[in-house]
C-alpha positions in Angstrom: -70.9 22.3 -30.9 -68.2 23.5 -33.2 -64.9 21.8 -33.7 -63.1 24.4 -31.7 -65.2 24.0 -28.6 -64.3 21.4 -26.1 -67.1 19.6 -24.2 -67.2 20.5 -20.5 -66.1 17.6 -18.4 -67.4 16.5 -15.0 -65.9 17.8 -11.9 -64.1 14.8 -10.3 -64.2 14.5 -6.5 -62.0 12.0 -4.6 -63.5 11.0 -1.2 -61.2 9.4 1.3 -62.6 7.7 4.4 -61.4 5.4 7.1 -64.6 3.3 7.3 -66.5 1.4 4.6 -69.8 2.3 6.3 -70.5 5.9 5.3 -71.2 8.4 8.1 -74.3 10.6 7.9 -71.9 13.5 7.6 -70.2 12.0 4.5 -73.6 11.2 2.9 -74.7 14.8 3.5 -71.4 16.2 2.1 -71.8 14.1 -1.1 -75.5 15.2 -1.4 -74.5 18.9 -1.0 -71.6 18.6 -3.5 -73.8 16.8 -6.1 -76.3 19.6 -6.0 -73.7 22.0 -7.4 -73.5 20.5 -10.8 -72.0 17.7 -12.9 -69.9 15.8 -10.4 -68.3 12.3 -10.5 -67.3 10.7 -7.2 -64.4 8.3 -6.6 -64.4 6.9 -3.0 -61.4 5.2 -1.4 -61.7 3.4 1.9 -58.4 3.2 3.7 -57.3 -0.3 4.6 -58.5 -1.2 8.1 -55.6 -3.5 8.9 -53.0 -2.4 11.4 -50.6 0.2 9.9 -47.5 -1.7 10.8 -48.3 -4.6 8.6 -46.4 -5.0 5.3 -48.4 -4.3 2.2 -48.2 -8.0 1.2 -49.2 -9.3 4.6 -52.3 -11.5 4.3 -54.1 -9.6 7.1 -54.1 -6.4 5.0 -55.8 -8.2 2.1 -58.2 -10.0 4.4 -59.3 -6.8 6.1 -59.6 -5.1 2.7 -61.8 -7.9 1.5 -64.1 -7.5 4.6 -64.3 -3.7 4.1 -65.0 -4.2 0.4 -68.1 -6.3 1.3 -69.4 -3.6 3.6 -68.6 -0.9 0.9 -70.5 -2.8 -1.8 -73.6 -2.8 0.3 -73.1 0.9 1.3 -72.6 2.2 -2.3 -76.4 2.4 -2.9 -76.7 4.9 0.0 -73.8 7.0 -1.5 -75.3 6.8 -5.0 -78.6 8.0 -3.7 -76.9 11.0 -2.1 -74.9 11.6 -5.3 -77.8 11.1 -7.7 -75.2 9.2 -9.8 -72.9 6.2 -9.7 -70.1 6.3 -7.2 -66.9 4.4 -7.9 -65.7 2.9 -4.7 -62.8 0.7 -3.6 -60.8 -0.3 -0.6 -57.1 0.6 -0.7 -54.3 -1.7 0.3 -52.9 1.4 1.9 -53.6 2.4 5.5 -52.1 5.9 5.3 -54.5 8.4 3.8 -51.6 10.4 2.1 -50.3 7.3 0.4 -53.8 6.4 -0.8 -54.4 9.9 -2.1 -51.1 10.2 -3.9 -51.6 6.8 -5.5 -54.9 8.0 -6.8 -53.8 11.4 -7.9 -50.9 9.8 -10.0 -53.4 7.4 -11.6 -56.3 9.7 -12.5 -57.3 13.4 -12.6 -58.9 14.8 -9.5 -60.4 18.3 -9.1 -61.4 18.2 -5.4 -60.9 16.0 -2.3 -63.3 15.3 0.5 -61.7 13.9 3.6 -63.6 11.9 6.2 -60.8 10.7 8.4 -60.2 11.5 12.1 -57.7 14.3 12.8 -54.4 13.7 14.6 -54.0 16.5 17.1 -50.2 16.5 17.3 -49.8 16.6 13.5 -52.3 19.6 13.4 -50.2 21.5 15.9 -47.1 20.9 13.9 -48.9 21.9 10.6 -48.2 18.4 9.3 -51.9 17.4 9.2 -53.3 15.9 6.0 -54.8 19.2 4.8 -51.4 20.9 5.0 -49.6 17.9 3.4 -52.1 18.0 0.5 -51.7 21.8 -0.1 -48.8 21.3 -2.6 -51.3 19.6 -5.1 -53.3 22.8 -5.3 -56.6 20.9 -5.1 -59.4 22.1 -2.9 -59.9 20.0 0.2 -63.0 19.7 2.3 -62.6 18.0 5.7 -65.7 16.5 7.3 -65.6 17.0 11.1 -67.8 14.9 13.3 -67.7 12.8 16.4 -66.7 9.2 15.9 
């Protein structure tokens, strides 16, 4: 490689889910995405605590610790699907938009995969997560499946 050429970097995919145990649909989406080339996955599990709790409330941290334990045991399934290491963590945030923005401001992301249930009223008002993320100009794939 000459000095003027820059090495090609991996495509960075942020996965946001509301459960630490990956769904079959999520594993399939990761497998499919990994087949398309050099991809790095960053998984964020939303905090399972009640949304109305303050960020510093002990229940938020207890629930995050419980989800972290489940996630640690599930990472092997995800890495098998990705054919590569997957970085995973549980957010102290409950709201997906907050967790996504926090990640986007901390690290570069090229694509987002969402595995969170839709909220019908917000979809009708065009305030759903996909519309809210549009201003970042990052491709978003939403996994739809029965919960």
